[in-house]
N, C-alpha and C positions, 0 to 999 in steps of 0.2 A: 450175437448180441450187438446192439448199436453202441458205438464208442461213446463213453460218458454216461450211458444209461444208468449205471450204478451209482453215479455221484448224487449227493444230496443237493437239491435245488437251494439256492441262496434266497432266504426269505426277505421279502420287501413288503412294507405296508402299502395298501392300495386305497387311494382316496379319489373321489370325483373331482373334476376340474373346478367346479364351483366351490367346493369345500376348501380346496387348496388356495383358491383365489381369496376367499374370505379370511382364511388364516393368515395369508401373507399381508393383506390389507391391515388387519388388526395388529399384526406384529410391527409393521412400519409405524403405525399410529401410537402404539403404547410404549415401545422400547427405543424409538429413535427420534422422538419428537418432544423431549423434555423442554427444550427452549420454547417451542410453540405453546405448549400447554401452560407452562409457568407464566409466560407473558400474558396469555389469555386470561388466566385467573386474576392476575394483577390488573390488567386493563379493564376487565369487566367488574372490577371492584369486589371480587369474591361472591358474586350473586350465584348461588348453586343452581337455580332453575335456568338462568340465562346461560351459564357455563355448560350445563348438561345438554341444553338444546343445541348449542353450536357443536358440541362434541358428537352428538348423534348425527347432526347434519353432515359434518366432515367425514365421519366414519362411513356414512352411506355413500358419499362421493368416492371415497377410496375403494369401497367394495365394488361400486358400479364400474369404476375404471379397471380394476384388476379382473373382474369377471368378463369385461368387454374384450380383453386381450388374451383370454384363456383358450388360445388356439394351439393345437398340437404343433410341436416343434418351435413354437414362438414363446409360449408362456414361461417355460423354465429359464431360457436365457434372459428374457425380459425381467422376470422377477429377481433373478440373481443380480442383474444390473441394478435394480431398485434397492435391493438389500445391501449390496456393497457400497453403493453411493450414499445411502442413508446412514450406514455405519460411519463412514468417513465424515460426512457432513455433521453428524451428531457430535462427534469428537470435538471438532473445532467450534461449533456453535455453542455447545454446552460448556466446554472448558474455557474458551477465550471470549465468548460472547460475540463472535464475528457474525457478519451477515454476508452470505455468499452471493453478492451481486455481480454484475458484469465487470466492474473495475477490480473486484477481488479476484475474479477468475483471470483477468488480464495480468494482474500482479503475479499470480501463481505461474502463469504461462511464461512469464519473462524472467522468472527467478533462475538461479543456478543450482547445481547439485549440492553444493556446500550449504547454501541457505536452506534448501529443502530438507537436507539431512538433519538440521536442528529441530525440525518439526516431526520427523519420523522417529520418535522416541520408543523405548521399550514399552511404555504405557500405551502408546498409539498402536503398536503391533499387537499387544494383548487385547486391546479393545477391538481391533479389526478381526482378530481370531474369534473372539467371543460373540460379537454382534454382527459380523459379516460372513466370515468363512464357515463357521459352524452351522448357522441357519441355511447357508447356501448348500452345504453338503447334505443336510437333512432333506432339503428340497430335491436334490439330485437322487437321493436314496429312495424317496417316495415314488411309487408307481402311480401315475395319474391316469385315471379312467376317463376316456373321452367317449361321448356318444356319437351317433351318426350326425351328419351335418344338420339336417332339419330339426332333429330332436335337440341338438345342442343349441341351435338358434332359439327354439322355443324355451328351453330350460334357462338359458342365459337371460333372455328378455324377461322371464318371470321373476328374475332377481333384480336386473338393472332398472326396469321401469318403476317398481315400488320403491327401490332405493332412491332414485332421483326424485320421486314425488315426496318421499319422507324428508329428503334433504331440503327441498323447496319449502315445505311446511315448517321445518325447523328454522330455516333462515328467515322466513316471513314472521314467525312468531315473536321475535324480538328484533325485527329489522332495524328499527331506528337506533337501538342501542348498539348493534353491531356496526352500522355505518358510522356512527359517531366515534366508536372506539378505533376503527380502522383509519378514519380521517385524522384523529388525534395521535395515533401511534402507527406510523407508516412501517415500522420495523416488524410488526406482529406477523403478518402473513408472508413477509419475506423470509421467514425461517421455517416455513411449512416444508417439511422434509419428506421425501427427496425431490418432489415434483418441481418446486420453484427453483432450486439450484440446477436441476437437470434442464429445465426449459431455458434458464439463463445461460447455461453452458452451450446449449444448442444455438442460441441466438449469437453468442460470442463466436462460435465456430463458423456460422454462416457469414459473418462479416470479415473473417480472416482473409479470404481471397482478395477482397477489395483493399484491405490494408497492405497486403503483400505487393499489390500492383500500383499502389499510390505513388505519384510523382510529385515532388515538391515544386510548387510554382515559385518563380523568382520573387524576391522581396527586397525592397530597398536598394535597387540597382543604381539609384542616384546618390548613394551614400558617399561622403567624402570627409576627410579630417579637416575641420575648419581651424587651422592653426598655422603658425609659421613653419617653414620647411624643417626637416630633421637636422639639417646642417646648422640651424640656428638655435636649437634647443636640445634638451635631453630626450631620449626615447621614453615613451610613457609605458609603464608596465602595471597592469592591474591583475591581481589574482582573485578569482571568484571561487569561494569555497562553497560547494553545494553540500549542505549538511544532510545527515540521515537520522531521522527518527528522534531528533532533539525537540523537546517541548519547552516552551518559554517558562512554564510554571516552575521549572527546576533550575533556572538560571539565577544565581545570586545577583547578577547585574540588574535583574528586574525585581529584586526584593525577596527572593526565596531565602528561607531561614538558614539553610546550610551554605557554607562558603564553597560553592562549586565553580567559581570563576576567580580564583585568587590571582592568577597570572594576568588575565585580561584586565582586571581591576587596576593593575599598575600601569597599563598602557593608556595612551591618549586616544581612546576609542569613543565612538558614539554608539549607544545602544538604543534601539527602537523597540520599546516594550509592548507596543500594541500592534502586532503584525500578524496577519492571517495568511494561511496557505491556500493554494488553489485546489488542493485535494487532500485526501487522507491516506494516500498510498503513493509510492514512488512512481509507478507506471502512469499515474495521472499528473501528480504535482511537478515532477521533474521536467517533462516536455512542456507543460503549461507555463512554468515560470520562465522558460527561455523562449517562449513564443510571443508574438506580437499581440495575441488575444488576451483579453481580460478573462477572469474566471467565469463571468457571466456569458461570454461568447465562445469560450474554448470547448472544443470536442476533440476526441482522439483522432478522428479522421481529418479535421482541420489542421491539427498539429502535424500530421504526416504529409498533407497536401500543400503546406506552406513552408517556405524557408524560415529559419529562426535567427536568433540573435547572432550566432557565430557566423552565419552566412552574410548578414548585413555588415558585420565587422570586416569580413573578408572583402566584400565589395568596396569598402572604404579604404582598403589597403592595409588594414590592421591584421597582424598575424593572430590567428586563433588556434588554440590547442587544448586538448582534453586529456587529463590523466584520471584513470578510473581505478578506484579500490572498492568497487561494488559490483553490481550486475550489469554494467554497461551504461551507455549514454542514452538508451531508448531512442536511437536514431538521431539524436541531436547533433552528434559529431560525425554524422555520416559523410559529410563533404569536407571535413578538416582532419587534421592529424589527431588520431586517438591512440592512447597508449594504456595498456593494462598494467597496473603496478603489481598485480598478483603474480604475473609471470616473471620469474627471476627475482622475487622478493627475498629479503634477508630471512633465513630460517629462524632467526631469533624472534621475528614478528609474524612469521607465516606458518600455517599448518592446515591441512585438510582443505586446501583450495581457498583459504581466506587469509587475509593479512590485517594486522592492526594498522592504524593510520600513520604510524611512524614511517611507513614506506613512502609516504608522500613527502616527507622531509629529507629522506636519505640522499636523494639526488638533486634536491632543489637548489642548493648553493651553486653547484656546477652549472645547472641549467640557467639560473638567473644571470650568472656571469657571462653566458653566451648571448644574451639578449642584446640586439643592436638596432631594433626597430620597434615601433609601437606594437604592443603585444597584450593579448588577454589569455591567461591560462586559467582553465577551470579544473579544480581539484574536487573529485566526487568521492566523498567519504563513505566508509562503512559505519562510522559514527557510533550510534547507540542502537543499532539494529538488534532486535530480539528474535527469539527468546534467549539467545546465548549472550546475555549482557556481559557475563564474566569473562568472555573471550575477547572483549573489545578493549581491554586495558591490561597493562603489565602489572606485575606484583607490587611495584612501588607506588601504584596509584590505587591500591586497595585501602583507601582512607576511611571509607564508611563500611563498617563491619558489624555483625556478620553479614556477608553478602551471599546471595544465592549463587551456588556453583553448579547449577543444573539447568537443563532446558525443560525439565518437567516442573512447571510452576507448582504442581501439587506437592512437590517435595520440599517447598520453601514457604516461609511465612511471608506475609505482605511486607513486613519490615525488611526482610532479607532481599526481596525483589527490588524494593525501593533503594536499598543501599547499593546493590549492584548497578542499578540504572544511574544513580547519582555519581558513581565512580566513572561511568562512561562519559558523563557531562564534564566531570573534572578532567578527564583525559582529552576530550575535545578542546577544552580551555587551553591545555598545554600545547596541543597541536596548532591552534590558531595563534597563540603567542609565539610559537616557533616559526610560523610563516612570517609574522611581523618582524621578528628578529632578523631573519634572512633578507627580507626586503630592506630593512634599515641599513644593513651592511653595504648595500649598493646605491644608497641615496646620492652619493657624490656623482654618479654617472647616469642614474635613472630617476625618473619621476614616478614614484611608486604609490600603490594603494592596495587595500584588501577589502573585499566585501564578503561577509558570511551570511548565509540564510539557509535555514533548515527546510527540507522538503515537506515535512509534516510532523505532527507530534506523536504522542503515544499514550495509551491508557494503561494504568498500573493497578487495576482492580477497582477503580471508581465505577460505581453502578454495575459492578460485576463484569466489567469489560477489561480485556487485556489486549496488548499489541495495538494494531491500528487497522485502517481500511474500512471503517464504518461508512455507510452512505452519507454523503455530505449533509443532506437535509436533516439527518437525525444525529450526526456525529457530535460527541461531547467536545467542549472547547479545548480540552487537553490534546485532542488530535488535530486541531486546526490553528491553535495559538502557538506560533513558532518564534524562535529567537532570530534577531537580525542585528548584525554588528558591522560597523563601518570604521575603517582606519585609514587615515590619510597621511602620507609621508610629508616631510617638511615643505617641499615645493607645492604639493597639492593643497596642504593646509593653508599655505599663504595665499592661495588663489581664491579662497572662499571666505565668506563672512561667518565668523564663529557664532554670532548671535542668531543668524538665519538658520544655520544647521541645528543649533540647539532647539529652535522652535519646531523644526521638522521632526525631531525625536519625540515631540509631544503629540504629534498627529497620528491618526490611524494609518498604517501602511499595510501593504500586502505583496504577494508575488506579482501582482500587476505592475509594480514599480520596477522590477528588476530589469526587464528588457530596455526600458527607456532611460533608466538611471545609468546603466553601464554605457550606453551610447553617449549620454551626456558627459560622463566622466572621461571618456576617451575622445571627447570633442568631435564626435561624429555627427554631422548634419545630414538629415534625410527627411523626406516627407512622412516616413512611417514613424518617426519619433514623436511622441505626444508630450509636449512640454508640461502638461498638467499631471502626467504620471512620472516625470523626471524630477525626483525629489531633491536633486543637488544642483542642477544647472542654474536655477533661479537664485541660488545662493552664491554663485560665482561673482566675484567682484567685477563690476562693469558689465554684467550680463544683461541682455535685453529680453531673453526668452529661455 
């Protein structure tokens, strides 16, 4: 008897390749595209006939694509990729309202394990098991019946051609309405899951080799400090605090109803209430705000291929240094000294690969005491980065309660999420006041100043959106309206017209101003400094530009 002949064969259902393709297409459309369909119903103003027509057209396109790739040894791996990608995309698009564009993918690619861990929650795991893993296992279990090559071509075309024709007819039937809706709402088709995110990811991957080989062209090599020699004046020290995820709407300095800035309110600071960011995610905003380019001109590749503010300062003989309590400098500090504050941080404030911003203050006194030359120090905060807002502040800063103590927003009310976020702003207020206090202690021997500007804002449930990273064209103002604080030490304050600086606070400002204003405050003259974007130099007493 042949070995194993007596064993009972394991039963598997058998379906044709076209049937499996159609079922996969319908699964993707019905169970992983809630964001797309809900937006469509809203943007088409609830017209049943118009909505049904676009639904039929897109279903036909999905079916045609899936049938087209129903090739033996290809279809199952490809369909599993679609299912898993769609399940993951649906979680973030449906729960947080995010759009997975190229900048969102870049932001994900540049994050660290601790940050990513806050998003990989038990809810996410259960969702992936139910909507990704289980359907994939069912697909593996099913035995797919394939016909001979020519029979398969004929059979597939018999489905693909009518499906494409029907899709065309459906699209033309209400074409003007669809075109108008897409023009008015760019975000609609950007959430078509999983094909748009996958195409975007492929586009991002294709550009990575060029990014890795990018070489920064010199910038501002003519830079010099236009001041008397150091032997005749105090060294100038400026601390630039690059904020994280702080939105201006929640700063009481700008009129917010809660007192989230009690310590800064007691300082002699200037607050610029009308400031906009270069992007809605760190991977865009941070390198943009330190670049010579305005938001209108900036691209990721330009940022990599051009030296930045820290390089120009170095060319002028100003020492530049970067301290990071986030996911790194995004190559901004590639050519200067960069220090990670997470490594060796005090266990009181650090856990799980992240630290609260107190680590920025812990060694600041000693470092400031060692400054003997013109210096710019950048402090890159973790600030208000979500969804783990509650981990950004210590117990004594839980002023607004009850606060959300989970990274699963579904476990919290909107009020609890807002309370936790406001506590992060309160703690940032404390950190900034702490920086000012430490600078003031050294005023007798240093000419000091501090500039704070957040990289982008945050959505807290408005319009159904959470977190940040929306495409700039459609981003709500809470993601682009950022806080901007300037503090001048006694010597710096004496060098400027108070009335002039007060007028500047009333004008619209943006990340475009950072590069040029820091150069101006450090008295750096160079052809790349644009006086029109330097918001302080024109206020300097006796200044001509």
